[in-house]
N, C-alpha and C positions, 0 to 999 in steps of 0.2 A: 101321588106317584102311581102310575098305571101298573097293573100286574106284569111281572117279568122285567120291569124297567129298573135297572140298578141306579143307585144314586148318581154315579158318574155319567151314565147315559142320559138320565133325566136332566141333570144340570147342563149338559152339552146341548140337548135339544131345546131346553128352555132359553138358552143363550143365543140360539140361532135367530137371525132377523126374519122370522116367518110371518106371513099374513095370508089371509084367504086368497086363493086363486093362483098362488105361485106354482111354478114348475121347478121341481127339486131333483137333483141327481145325488144319490148316495153311492159312494165308492167303498167297496168292501163291506157289504151289508151283513155278512154272517147270517144268522137265523132270522133277520128282519125286524128285530125289536125296535130299533131306532126308526126304521122306515115307517113302521105302523104308527109310532108316536108322532112323527112328522106329518103323516097323512091325516091324522086326527086334527092337527093344528092348522092345516091349510085348507080345510073344508073342500070346496069344489076344485081345488088345485090338483096337481098330479105329482107323484113320486115315482121315479125309476130308480130301482136299487140294483146294483151290480155286484158280483163277486166272482173271483177266479175259481172258487170251489163249487163243484157241481152239487156236492152234498149240502152245502150251506144254502144254495138256491132251492134245492128240494125242501129243506126244512122251512125256509122262509115262505115259500108258496103254500106249504101245508098249514102254516099258522096264520095265513093272511087271506083266507078265502073271502071273508066279508068285504075287506077293502078292495080286493081284486074284482069282485062282483060289482062293486060300485063304480069301478073304473078310475079309482083314485090312486092305485098302486099297482106296479108291475115289477117283475124281476127279470134279469137277463144274466145268463152265465157267460161272463167275459171278464178278462183282466183289464184294468184301466189302460194299460199300455197298448191294448188292442182294441179299445172301445171306439166305435164310430156310430154316430146317430143314424138311425134308419131313415130312409128318404121321407117317411111320413112324420118323423119326429120334429117337434118344434124345439127351439133352443131353450135352455134352462136358465132360470133366474139365479139360482143358488146351487152350489155343489158342496158336499161335505164328506169328510172321511175321518174315521177314528181307528187308530192303530193299523194303518196301512203302510206296509214296508216301502212301497214305491214313492211314498210322500214324506217319509221320515228323515230323508237326507243321507241315509246309510248306503243307498244305491243310486249314485248320480245318474247313470245311464237310464235306469228305470224312471227316475224322477223327471228327467227331461222329457222322455216319451210320454209319461203320464200327464205332465203339465201341458204339453202340446195338445193332447187329446181333450183335456178338460177345457182349455181355452176355446177349442173348436166347437165344443158342445154348449158353451155358455153364450147368452145374449151379450151384446155390448153392455158393459157395466155390470155383468154378472159377477158374482162373488164366490170365492172358495174359502171354506173354513176347515181346519183340521184340529185335532186335539193337541195338547201340549201347552195351551195357554191356561187361563184361569176362568172358565173351563175350556175355552177354545181360543184359537188365534186365526186371523185372516191372512191368507197368502196373497201377496201382491202379484197379480198376473201381468203386470207391465202394460196395462192398457190405459193408464191415466185415470183409473178409477180411484176413489178415495181410499186411503189406507185403513 
C-alpha cells in the first residue's frame, strides 16, 4: 500500500479495471491520493482529476508535482455538474468517484446533470465506477455497455 493510501482507497483503486495507456477521469479527487495511485497503475496513460473545492485542488497539485511533470496527471477546479472537456481533451476510458454527493442518489437533479456530463466525457463503451460496492460498483450509463 502506497504512503497516504488508506485501505479503502487502496482496495477501490486495485479493483478498477486499469491498464497501461488508459485515460481516466476522477470525480471529486480531494487531495489527489487516489489520482496519484491510478496514475502509477496506468503508466503512459493520463488521469484528469476534478473537484469542486479550490482548496482540494491546491492540495492535490502541491502533492502531485512529479506526476504532473511527467504529463500523466492533471487537476481541474470544477464540479462534475459543470464539467466539460476542453477542446483538446480526448475522451476517457474510465471515470470513477468516491464519496461524491452528486452520484450517491441523494440529489436527483445533481445526479442527472453529473451523469450527462460523464457520458459526454467518456468514449463509447467507457465505464463509470463509484464506491458503495465491495469495494466498488459500476453505474450503467445506458449505452449498451456490459453491466
